[in-house]
KEBAMI-734781 format. One line per field, with one value per residue: residue in three letters; x, y, z of N, C-alpha, C, O in turn. Coordinates in steps of 0.05 Angstrom, whole numbers, plus 5000, padded with zeros to 4 digits. Example, Ala and Ser with C-alpha at 12.3 -4.5 7.8 and 13.67 -1.06 7.14 Angstrom:
BEGIN
code	ALA	SER
n.xx	5264	5257
n.yy	4886	4955
n.zz	5156	5142
ca.xx	5246	5273
ca.yy	4910	4979
ca.zz	5156	5143
c.xx	5264	5258
c.yy	4934	5001
c.zz	5156	5157
o.xx	5285	5268
o.yy	4934	5023
o.zz	5169	5161
//
This chain:
BEGIN
code	UNK	UNK	UNK	UNK	UNK	UNK	UNK	UNK	UNK	UNK	UNK	UNK	UNK	UNK	UNK	UNK	UNK	UNK	UNK	UNK	UNK	UNK	UNK	UNK	UNK	UNK	UNK	UNK	UNK	UNK	UNK	UNK	UNK	UNK	UNK	UNK	UNK	UNK	UNK	UNK	UNK	UNK	UNK	UNK	UNK	UNK	UNK	UNK	UNK	UNK	UNK	UNK	UNK	UNK	UNK	UNK	UNK	UNK	UNK	UNK	UNK	UNK	UNK	UNK	UNK	UNK	UNK	UNK	UNK	UNK	UNK	UNK	UNK	UNK	UNK	UNK	UNK	UNK	UNK	UNK	UNK	UNK	UNK	UNK	UNK	UNK	UNK	UNK	UNK	UNK	UNK	UNK	UNK	UNK	UNK	UNK	UNK	UNK	UNK	UNK	UNK	UNK	UNK	UNK	UNK	UNK	UNK	UNK	UNK	UNK	UNK	UNK	UNK	UNK	UNK	UNK	UNK	UNK	UNK	UNK	UNK	UNK	UNK	UNK	UNK	UNK	UNK	UNK	UNK	UNK	UNK	UNK	UNK	UNK	UNK	UNK	UNK	UNK	UNK	UNK	UNK	UNK	UNK	UNK	UNK	UNK	UNK	UNK	UNK	UNK	UNK	UNK	UNK	UNK	UNK	UNK	UNK	UNK	UNK	UNK	UNK	UNK	UNK	UNK	UNK	UNK	UNK	UNK	UNK	UNK	UNK	UNK	UNK	UNK	UNK	UNK
n.xx	8260	8229	8234	8257	8232	8261	8293	8278	8325	8352	8377	8393	8407	8467	8531	8565	8529	8503	8546	8557	8584	8632	8619	8622	8607	8555	8534	8538	8503	8456	8450	8441	8391	8360	8364	8337	8287	8273	8274	8231	8191	8183	8177	8215	8205	8222	8217	8204	8242	8216	8198	8210	8174	8209	8249	8221	8208	8256	8298	8338	8405	8430	8419	8351	8310	8287	8242	8276	8330	8380	8368	8397	8441	8427	8374	8349	8356	8326	8275	8268	8268	8223	8182	8185	8167	8112	8050	8001	7931	7895	7928	7942	7946	7896	7892	7908	7896	7919	7978	7983	8024	8013	8036	8063	8121	8142	8137	8078	8049	8007	7971	7956	7930	7885	7860	7847	7812	7770	7754	7736	7694	7659	7648	7622	7576	7551	7543	7506	7462	7451	7439	7392	7359	7359	7332	7281	7268	7267	7226	7183	7184	7170	7116	7095	7059	7068	7080	7107	7149	7215	7247	7301	7340	7325	7335	7390	7409	7392	7419	7473	7476	7470	7516	7556	7543	7554	7609	7629	7606	7618	7625	7572	7552	7494	7450	7391
n.yy	4930	4895	4824	4792	4740	4677	4669	4629	4586	4596	4559	4581	4633	4653	4673	4684	4694	4740	4774	4786	4747	4716	4696	4641	4615	4633	4608	4555	4555	4567	4522	4485	4503	4494	4439	4423	4442	4410	4360	4364	4357	4395	4427	4451	4499	4522	4584	4619	4677	4744	4796	4865	4926	4963	4930	4906	4947	4967	5010	5006	5030	5076	5087	5099	5046	5031	4990	4932	4947	4994	5064	5109	5167	5205	5189	5198	5254	5271	5255	5288	5339	5334	5333	5385	5413	5402	5432	5452	5433	5479	5518	5504	5516	5521	5488	5528	5576	5640	5643	5666	5688	5659	5649	5674	5713	5691	5624	5589	5629	5648	5605	5603	5653	5644	5602	5629	5669	5636	5614	5660	5676	5633	5638	5688	5675	5638	5673	5709	5674	5660	5711	5724	5684	5698	5747	5728	5699	5740	5771	5736	5733	5785	5786	5746	5717	5734	5687	5654	5601	5592	5552	5504	5515	5566	5595	5588	5616	5669	5677	5672	5716	5757	5751	5760	5813	5838	5831	5855	5907	5973	5986	6014	6055	6063	6100	6095
n.zz	2753	2699	2688	2631	2589	2569	2505	2449	2419	2355	2303	2255	2263	2269	2296	2254	2213	2231	2231	2179	2143	2097	2027	2018	2066	2068	2023	2039	2081	2053	2020	2061	2080	2034	2030	2077	2064	2019	2044	2077	2042	2004	1940	1887	1840	1776	1748	1686	1666	1673	1628	1626	1611	1591	1570	1529	1495	1477	1443	1386	1379	1330	1259	1238	1213	1145	1127	1118	1117	1143	1145	1099	1104	1065	1053	1102	1107	1063	1078	1123	1098	1065	1104	1123	1079	1074	1081	1130	1123	1122	1101	1050	0980	0931	0868	0812	0837	0860	0896	0959	1010	1072	1120	1180	1201	1247	1265	1284	1311	1280	1278	1331	1337	1303	1331	1378	1359	1341	1389	1416	1382	1389	1443	1443	1413	1448	1492	1469	1462	1516	1535	1507	1528	1582	1578	1564	1610	1649	1629	1636	1692	1705	1690	1720	1776	1847	1875	1840	1820	1804	1754	1759	1719	1702	1750	1754	1710	1722	1770	1753	1719	1756	1787	1749	1735	1783	1785	1738	1732	1756	1826	1861	1911	1943	1981	2015
ca.xx	8259	8218	8252	8248	8232	8283	8287	8284	8349	8348	8402	8401	8419	8493	8548	8575	8507	8499	8570	8560	8607	8638	8599	8623	8591	8527	8526	8534	8477	8434	8447	8429	8362	8347	8363	8316	8262	8267	8269	8205	8171	8179	8183	8226	8196	8237	8199	8218	8245	8197	8209	8198	8165	8232	8263	8206	8207	8283	8304	8366	8419	8437	8400	8325	8308	8265	8238	8296	8357	8382	8364	8422	8441	8412	8346	8340	8355	8304	8250	8266	8261	8195	8165	8186	8152	8084	8035	7975	7909	7884	7946	7948	7935	7881	7904	7898	7893	7944	7989	7988	8037	7996	8052	8076	8150	8147	8119	8061	8032	7983	7952	7946	7910	7861	7846	7836	7789	7748	7744	7721	7668	7642	7640	7602	7551	7539	7534	7481	7440	7443	7427	7365	7344	7356	7311	7256	7262	7260	7199	7164	7183	7155	7088	7087	7049	7089	7088	7118	7174	7234	7259	7330	7354	7320	7349	7419	7415	7389	7441	7498	7476	7474	7545	7572	7539	7569	7638	7636	7598	7631	7610	7557	7540	7470	7438	7362
ca.yy	4925	4868	4803	4782	4711	4666	4668	4603	4587	4592	4550	4596	4658	4648	4696	4690	4706	4767	4790	4788	4730	4714	4683	4612	4607	4638	4587	4530	4558	4566	4494	4472	4510	4480	4410	4420	4447	4387	4338	4368	4351	4418	4424	4476	4504	4543	4600	4634	4705	4762	4818	4890	4942	4975	4911	4900	4971	4977	5021	5001	5054	5077	5099	5085	5029	5032	4962	4914	4958	5019	5088	5124	5195	5219	5183	5211	5282	5275	5253	5313	5362	5330	5340	5414	5424	5397	5452	5443	5435	5505	5536	5495	5532	5506	5489	5550	5601	5656	5637	5689	5677	5660	5644	5697	5711	5673	5602	5582	5651	5650	5585	5611	5674	5631	5588	5649	5680	5616	5612	5685	5675	5613	5650	5708	5661	5628	5696	5719	5655	5663	5738	5722	5667	5714	5766	5713	5692	5764	5779	5718	5741	5810	5781	5724	5724	5734	5660	5639	5587	5589	5525	5504	5527	5595	5606	5588	5638	5694	5680	5677	5743	5774	5749	5774	5842	5847	5832	5872	5934	5987	5986	6039	6054	6080	6102	6102
ca.zz	2725	2694	2678	2605	2586	2553	2476	2437	2402	2326	2292	2231	2272	2280	2298	2227	2197	2240	2226	2150	2136	2069	2011	2020	2088	2061	2004	2055	2096	2033	2013	2084	2079	2011	2037	2096	2050	2003	2062	2088	2021	1987	1912	1876	1812	1762	1731	1666	1674	1662	1613	1633	1588	1580	1554	1505	1477	1474	1416	1379	1371	1302	1240	1237	1189	1126	1121	1128	1119	1157	1128	1094	1111	1045	1056	1126	1102	1045	1094	1139	1081	1057	1126	1125	1056	1076	1095	1142	1104	1119	1088	1023	0959	0912	0841	0795	0852	0864	0922	0977	1034	1096	1144	1192	1203	1269	1262	1306	1321	1263	1286	1357	1332	1292	1353	1397	1345	1341	1417	1422	1367	1403	1469	1437	1405	1473	1508	1457	1468	1544	1539	1498	1547	1606	1572	1565	1638	1663	1620	1649	1720	1707	1686	1737	1803	1867	1885	1818	1827	1781	1750	1766	1697	1703	1773	1748	1691	1736	1790	1739	1710	1779	1795	1728	1737	1807	1780	1716	1735	1779	1851	1867	1938	1943	2007	2013
c.xx	8248	8238	8241	8251	8255	8274	8295	8308	8342	8375	8412	8414	8446	8509	8559	8554	8502	8522	8576	8585	8611	8617	8600	8606	8561	8517	8522	8508	8454	8429	8434	8399	8348	8344	8340	8288	8254	8261	8241	8183	8166	8187	8193	8218	8213	8218	8215	8221	8225	8212	8195	8190	8189	8248	8248	8207	8235	8288	8333	8380	8426	8416	8374	8322	8284	8262	8260	8324	8357	8380	8391	8419	8424	8382	8334	8336	8331	8278	8246	8257	8232	8176	8163	8169	8122	8070	8010	7953	7897	7902	7953	7933	7920	7894	7891	7894	7920	7953	7996	8001	8019	8012	8064	8106	8158	8128	8103	8043	8006	7962	7940	7925	7884	7846	7833	7811	7765	7737	7727	7694	7649	7631	7618	7575	7536	7528	7508	7458	7431	7430	7397	7348	7339	7333	7283	7248	7254	7233	7177	7161	7167	7125	7077	7076	7072	7098	7099	7145	7190	7243	7289	7346	7350	7335	7379	7426	7413	7412	7468	7499	7481	7504	7562	7568	7554	7598	7646	7629	7612	7613	7597	7546	7517	7458	7409	7352
c.yy	4897	4849	4792	4752	4702	4664	4641	4605	4580	4584	4567	4623	4652	4674	4704	4703	4735	4785	4793	4773	4729	4697	4653	4602	4611	4617	4561	4532	4556	4537	4478	4478	4496	4451	4405	4423	4422	4363	4340	4364	4375	4413	4451	4478	4526	4558	4615	4664	4722	4784	4844	4905	4955	4956	4905	4923	4983	4985	5016	5027	5053	5090	5084	5070	5037	5003	4946	4926	4985	5042	5101	5153	5211	5215	5198	5241	5289	5275	5278	5337	5359	5338	5371	5427	5422	5419	5440	5448	5463	5525	5527	5511	5514	5508	5512	5576	5614	5650	5662	5678	5681	5658	5670	5693	5692	5649	5597	5604	5652	5630	5592	5633	5662	5617	5607	5662	5661	5614	5637	5684	5655	5624	5671	5696	5651	5651	5707	5700	5659	5691	5737	5706	5682	5734	5752	5708	5717	5775	5762	5726	5766	5806	5760	5734	5722	5707	5642	5627	5583	5560	5527	5519	5558	5608	5608	5611	5665	5699	5686	5706	5763	5774	5764	5804	5853	5849	5852	5901	5948	5988	6014	6036	6074	6078	6110	6113
c.zz	2719	2682	2653	2604	2567	2523	2466	2418	2374	2314	2268	2239	2285	2281	2270	2210	2205	2234	2196	2141	2106	2054	2014	2043	2082	2041	2019	2070	2077	2025	2036	2085	2057	2017	2057	2083	2033	2020	2074	2067	2003	1958	1901	1847	1801	1744	1710	1674	1660	1647	1622	1608	1575	1562	1528	1485	1473	1446	1410	1371	1341	1284	1240	1211	1171	1117	1134	1133	1133	1137	1124	1102	1091	1047	1080	1122	1083	1060	1111	1122	1071	1079	1128	1103	1060	1093	1108	1122	1100	1105	1059	1002	0939	0885	0825	0810	0855	0893	0937	1002	1059	1122	1154	1194	1225	1267	1288	1316	1305	1272	1313	1355	1322	1314	1372	1385	1346	1369	1424	1407	1380	1429	1464	1429	1430	1490	1496	1463	1497	1549	1530	1518	1573	1602	1574	1594	1653	1655	1634	1679	1724	1706	1706	1764	1823	1877	1863	1826	1802	1779	1757	1745	1698	1727	1767	1730	1705	1756	1776	1729	1732	1787	1775	1730	1761	1802	1759	1719	1758	1803	1856	1895	1938	1971	2004	2039
o.xx	8255	8257	8218	8268	8266	8251	8316	8309	8327	8394	8435	8429	8447	8501	8560	8560	8499	8519	8598	8605	8595	8600	8579	8592	8545	8494	8503	8493	8433	8406	8419	8383	8325	8323	8325	8269	8231	8244	8229	8159	8147	8204	8179	8223	8217	8205	8237	8203	8217	8234	8170	8198	8190	8259	8260	8207	8238	8283	8351	8368	8427	8397	8373	8331	8264	8278	8262	8338	8336	8389	8407	8397	8409	8366	8312	8317	8318	8260	8224	8241	8218	8155	8142	8158	8108	8078	8000	7955	7890	7893	7969	7910	7931	7905	7867	7890	7941	7938	8013	7990	8012	8001	8075	8116	8178	8104	8113	8023	7985	7938	7916	7905	7862	7821	7811	7791	7743	7712	7706	7674	7625	7608	7599	7554	7512	7506	7490	7436	7407	7413	7380	7325	7318	7318	7265	7225	7235	7218	7157	7139	7153	7110	7053	7082	7093	7120	7100	7162	7181	7245	7300	7365	7369	7346	7391	7446	7430	7423	7483	7520	7494	7515	7580	7587	7565	7611	7667	7643	7618	7588	7611	7532	7520	7456	7403	7329
o.yy	4878	4857	4784	4740	4718	4657	4630	4624	4561	4599	4566	4634	4647	4694	4728	4721	4752	4809	4802	4785	4741	4684	4640	4582	4595	4609	4546	4513	4544	4528	4459	4460	4487	4439	4386	4409	4414	4347	4320	4366	4374	4395	4471	4460	4547	4546	4623	4674	4717	4791	4844	4898	4958	4964	4900	4918	5006	4970	5021	5044	5032	5101	5060	5079	5048	4993	4945	4918	4999	5040	5104	5162	5229	5233	5209	5253	5309	5291	5288	5353	5379	5350	5381	5448	5439	5424	5420	5466	5470	5546	5540	5519	5493	5530	5514	5597	5601	5653	5678	5659	5704	5664	5685	5670	5677	5654	5602	5598	5658	5636	5588	5633	5671	5620	5602	5666	5670	5611	5634	5692	5661	5621	5673	5706	5654	5649	5715	5710	5660	5693	5748	5713	5680	5739	5764	5711	5716	5785	5772	5725	5770	5820	5757	5756	5711	5703	5618	5640	5573	5545	5549	5534	5573	5630	5628	5624	5682	5721	5702	5718	5783	5795	5779	5819	5875	5867	5865	5919	5934	5989	6034	6017	6098	6057	6131	6119
o.zz	2733	2668	2652	2616	2552	2518	2473	2403	2368	2315	2261	2224	2309	2270	2264	2194	2188	2233	2189	2132	2091	2066	2012	2040	2091	2043	2012	2070	2084	2024	2031	2090	2061	2011	2054	2089	2034	2013	2080	2073	1987	1953	1904	1831	1813	1727	1716	1688	1637	1654	1624	1586	1550	1542	1507	1461	1467	1427	1427	1358	1330	1295	1242	1190	1180	1101	1159	1151	1133	1114	1143	1108	1099	1044	1079	1131	1086	1055	1114	1131	1068	1073	1134	1106	1049	1115	1099	1105	1078	1096	1046	1007	0932	0878	0824	0797	0854	0912	0928	1014	1065	1143	1139	1189	1223	1268	1310	1329	1317	1274	1318	1369	1330	1316	1381	1398	1351	1372	1437	1419	1382	1435	1479	1437	1433	1501	1511	1468	1503	1566	1543	1524	1584	1620	1586	1602	1669	1671	1642	1690	1744	1719	1709	1773	1818	1886	1866	1838	1782	1798	1760	1751	1694	1723	1775	1734	1701	1758	1786	1729	1729	1794	1782	1727	1760	1812	1761	1709	1778	1800	1855	1901	1935	1983	1991	2041
//
């Protein structure tokens, strides 16, 4: 077995330090370290404590304030009821018009249907544009010479149409 070299003695590593001694001995040791640091020419600077984001954004418990004073129960309830009365702009009735109830029995479903309808209309408009463009590209290909090179955009449209046709149309196995 190899023989280990001797370890240099460290005066700070004492049996008491390693055995987790009481606080008074640790305070004595700390003051000894501070004295050595100051004797060596060190300078101790006191820095102001930092504030965390949680301390800066701390919310006080209790009623939310209106200006300088706390909101009363009646004021808070009135604010809650006013929020419930306000309709979204698309559901507000114009002055002089007959009010027809637009809200469904379950809140939120009507808005979701409108959003879905808008998305479908947008998708159909885009599909019509791409279908027209694909028709133009295929007409050009039919009239083009055999060495005609497609542009990147034309190739993307033709390839996308081929992938969609492959996924949407039923598989036909043809043997020639």
